C-alpha positions in Angstrom: 0.0 0.0 0.0 2.4 2.6 -1.3 -0.3 5.4 -1.0 -0.5 5.0 2.8 2.8 5.9 4.3 3.6 7.9 7.4 6.1 10.1 5.6 3.6 10.9 2.9 1.0 11.8 5.6 3.5 14.1 7.3 4.3 15.9 4.0 0.7 16.2 2.9 -0.5 17.5 6.3 2.3 20.1 6.4 1.8 21.3 2.8 -1.9 20.7 2.2 -3.3 20.7 5.7 -4.3 18.0 8.2 -7.9 17.9 7.0 -6.8 17.1 3.5 -4.5 14.3 4.6 -7.0 12.7 6.9 -9.7 12.9 4.2 -7.5 11.3 1.6 -6.6 8.5 4.0 -10.3 8.0 4.9 -11.1 7.6 1.3 -8.0 5.8 0.1 -7.9 2.9 2.6 -11.5 1.7 2.0 -11.1 2.1 -1.8 -8.0 -0.1 -1.8 -9.8 -2.8 0.3 -12.9 -2.7 -2.0 -10.8 -3.0 -5.1 -8.9 -6.0 -3.6 -12.2 -7.7 -2.8 -13.6 -7.1 -6.3 -10.4 -8.5 -7.9 -10.5 -11.5 -5.6 -14.1 -12.3 -6.9 -13.3 -11.6 -10.5 -10.0 -13.5 -10.9 -9.5 -17.0 -9.5 -6.1 -18.5 -8.5 -6.5 -21.1 -11.3 -6.8 -18.3 -13.9 -3.6 -16.8 -12.6 -1.7 -20.1 -12.6 -3.0 -20.9 -16.0 -1.9 -17.6 -17.4 1.6 -18.0 -16.0 1.9 -21.5 -17.4 0.8 -20.3 -20.8 3.6 -17.7 -20.9 6.3 -20.2 -20.0 8.2 -21.1 -23.1 8.7 -24.8 -23.7 11.7 -25.6 -25.9 11.9 -28.9 -27.8 15.5 -28.7 -28.9 18.8 -26.9 -28.4 18.4 -24.8 -31.7 15.2 -23.2 -30.4 16.9 -22.2 -27.2 19.9 -20.8 -29.1 17.6 -18.7 -31.2 16.4 -16.9 -28.1 19.9 -16.4 -26.7 22.3 -13.5 -27.5 25.0 -16.1 -28.5 27.8 -14.0 -27.0 29.4 -17.0 -25.2 30.2 -14.7 -22.2 30.1 -17.4 -19.6 28.2 -15.2 -17.1 25.6 -17.9 -16.7 28.2 -20.4 -15.5 28.4 -22.4 -18.7 31.3 -22.2 -21.0 29.3 -21.1 -24.0 25.7 -20.6 -25.2 25.4 -24.0 -26.7 26.2 -25.7 -23.4 23.7 -23.3 -21.7 21.1 -24.3 -24.2 21.7 -28.0 -23.4 21.2 -27.1 -19.8 17.9 -25.5 -20.5 16.7 -28.6 -22.4 17.9 -30.9 -19.5 16.0 -28.6 -17.0 19.2 -27.6 -15.2 18.5 -23.9 -15.8 15.9 -21.7 -17.4 16.3 -19.4 -20.3 15.9 -16.5 -17.8 19.2 -17.5 -16.2 21.0 -16.0 -19.2 22.5 -12.8 -17.7 22.9 -10.9 -21.0 19.3 -11.8 -22.0 18.0 -10.6 -18.6 19.8 -7.3 -18.9 18.5 -6.8 -22.4 14.9 -7.4 -21.2 15.2 -4.9 -18.4 16.3 -2.1 -20.7 13.7 -2.8 -23.3 
């Protein structure tokens, strides 16, 4: 609940007045709880798990994994090169997200 912080309350009350800060808190807290309740009723745990599983990429062979790797052979993942890393993904030793370079590229994108 990032909108309900003591520091924020102190700043709001000093700049905008105590009545504003108290009013905002009185309206914000129930609104957050109501939205949480509504979302709980609309979305089931099974839907969330199914969505996550649908997004997981399943690779059938080493070439498919290599196509998604930067192929820089940097060794930052702990493997000597990207080909060995791809074999590790197929064997289930690591996931494609363990590629350090790929993870950095995704963060900046």
